[in-house]
C-alpha positions in Angstrom: -17.8 7.6 3.3 -14.3 7.8 1.8 -13.6 8.8 -1.8 -10.7 7.9 -3.9 -10.0 11.6 -4.4 -9.4 12.0 -0.7 -6.4 9.7 -0.5 -3.1 9.2 -2.4 -2.7 5.5 -3.3 0.6 3.7 -3.9 1.2 0.2 -5.2 4.3 -1.7 -4.1 4.8 -5.1 -5.7 7.6 -7.6 -5.5 8.9 -9.4 -8.5 10.9 -9.0 -11.7 10.4 -5.6 -13.4 9.2 -6.8 -16.8 6.7 -9.4 -15.4 5.2 -7.1 -12.9 4.8 -4.2 -15.3 3.1 -6.6 -17.8 0.6 -7.6 -15.0 0.0 -3.9 -14.1 -0.6 -3.1 -17.8 -2.8 -6.1 -18.5 -5.0 -5.4 -15.5 -5.0 -1.6 -16.3 -4.0 -0.8 -12.7 -1.7 2.2 -13.3 -4.6 4.7 -13.5 -5.7 3.8 -10.0 -2.4 4.7 -8.3 -0.5 7.9 -7.7 2.7 5.9 -7.4 3.7 2.4 -8.5 6.9 0.7 -7.2 8.2 -2.6 -8.6 10.9 -4.2 -6.5 12.7 -5.4 -9.7 13.4 -1.8 -10.5 14.8 -1.0 -7.0 17.5 -2.3 -4.7 14.9 -3.5 -2.2 11.7 -5.6 -2.0 9.0 -6.0 0.7 9.4 -6.4 3.6 12.5 -4.1 3.5 11.3 -0.9 5.1 13.2 1.1 2.4 10.7 0.3 -0.4 7.8 1.6 1.8 9.8 4.7 2.7 10.6 5.3 -0.9 6.8 5.2 -1.7 6.2 7.8 1.0 9.0 10.0 -0.3 7.7 9.8 -3.9 4.2 10.7 -2.6 5.6 13.5 -0.5 4.0 12.2 2.7 5.2 11.2 6.1 5.3 7.4 6.9 3.2 7.9 10.0 0.3 9.2 7.8 0.3 6.1 5.6 -1.6 2.8 5.9 -0.3 -0.4 4.4 -3.1 -2.7 3.0 -1.9 -6.1 2.0 -2.6 -9.8 1.9 0.8 -11.1 3.1 1.8 -10.9 6.7 5.4 -11.7 6.1 6.0 -9.0 3.5 3.2 -6.4 3.5 2.3 -6.2 7.1 5.8 -6.9 8.6 7.3 -4.3 6.2 4.7 -1.7 7.0 5.4 -2.2 10.7 9.2 -2.0 10.3 8.8 1.2 8.2 6.7 2.6 11.1 3.8 3.4 8.9 0.7 4.8 10.6 -1.2 1.5 10.4 -1.5 -1.8 8.7 -4.5 -3.6 7.3 -4.4 -7.3 6.5 -6.8 -8.9 4.0 -6.1 -12.7 4.3 -6.4 -14.5 0.9 -7.9 -17.6 2.5 -10.5 -17.9 5.2 -8.5 -20.5 7.0 -5.4 -18.4 7.5 -4.5 -18.1 11.2 -5.4 -15.0 13.2 -2.5 -12.6 13.8 -1.9 -9.8 16.1 0.7 -8.3 13.8 -1.7 -6.1 11.7 -3.6 -3.2 13.3 -6.7 -4.3 11.5 -7.9 -7.5 9.7 -10.7 -7.3 7.2 -12.2 -9.9 4.9 -12.4 -8.0 1.7 -11.2 -4.7 0.3 -14.8 -3.3 0.3 -14.5 -3.2 4.1 -11.6 -0.8 4.0 -13.7 2.4 4.5 -14.6 1.0 8.0 -11.0 1.2 9.1 -9.8 4.3 7.3 -10.0 7.7 9.0 -13.3 9.5 8.3 -11.5 12.7 7.4 -8.0 12.2 6.1 -5.4 14.6 7.4 -3.8 14.8 3.9 -6.2 15.5 1.1 -5.2 14.5 -2.4 -3.5 17.4 -4.1 -3.3 18.0 -7.9 0.4 19.0 -7.6 1.3 15.5 -6.2 -0.7 13.4 -8.7 1.4 11.1 -11.0 4.6 11.8 -9.2 6.0 8.4 -10.0 
């Protein structure tokens, strides 16, 4: 079983800065992530590999140790692949979305994520990295 404490979590979202930060605040998401990147604050957006690599840099981890979990093949999964992350997990929003061989794993809902995560993460969460961005 995986625990939130075992992994660093980053959120990367595309969109205008103000609108995205309002959504993050309204949904009270900030507390769940060690790093939050909004494309409107940066010179890139998904699928540009640089936004993924920036998240890795801010979390102080190597790209090959990261897994991208997303619902959009053309931005989340493609960008994770181009950034050469350790893996990609696709959660299609609709049941009728076509199968794809692009992601490393496809799951139906986020609660299935522990089934595809490593049982013992190589990088344990560290208190000195928490809230880096």
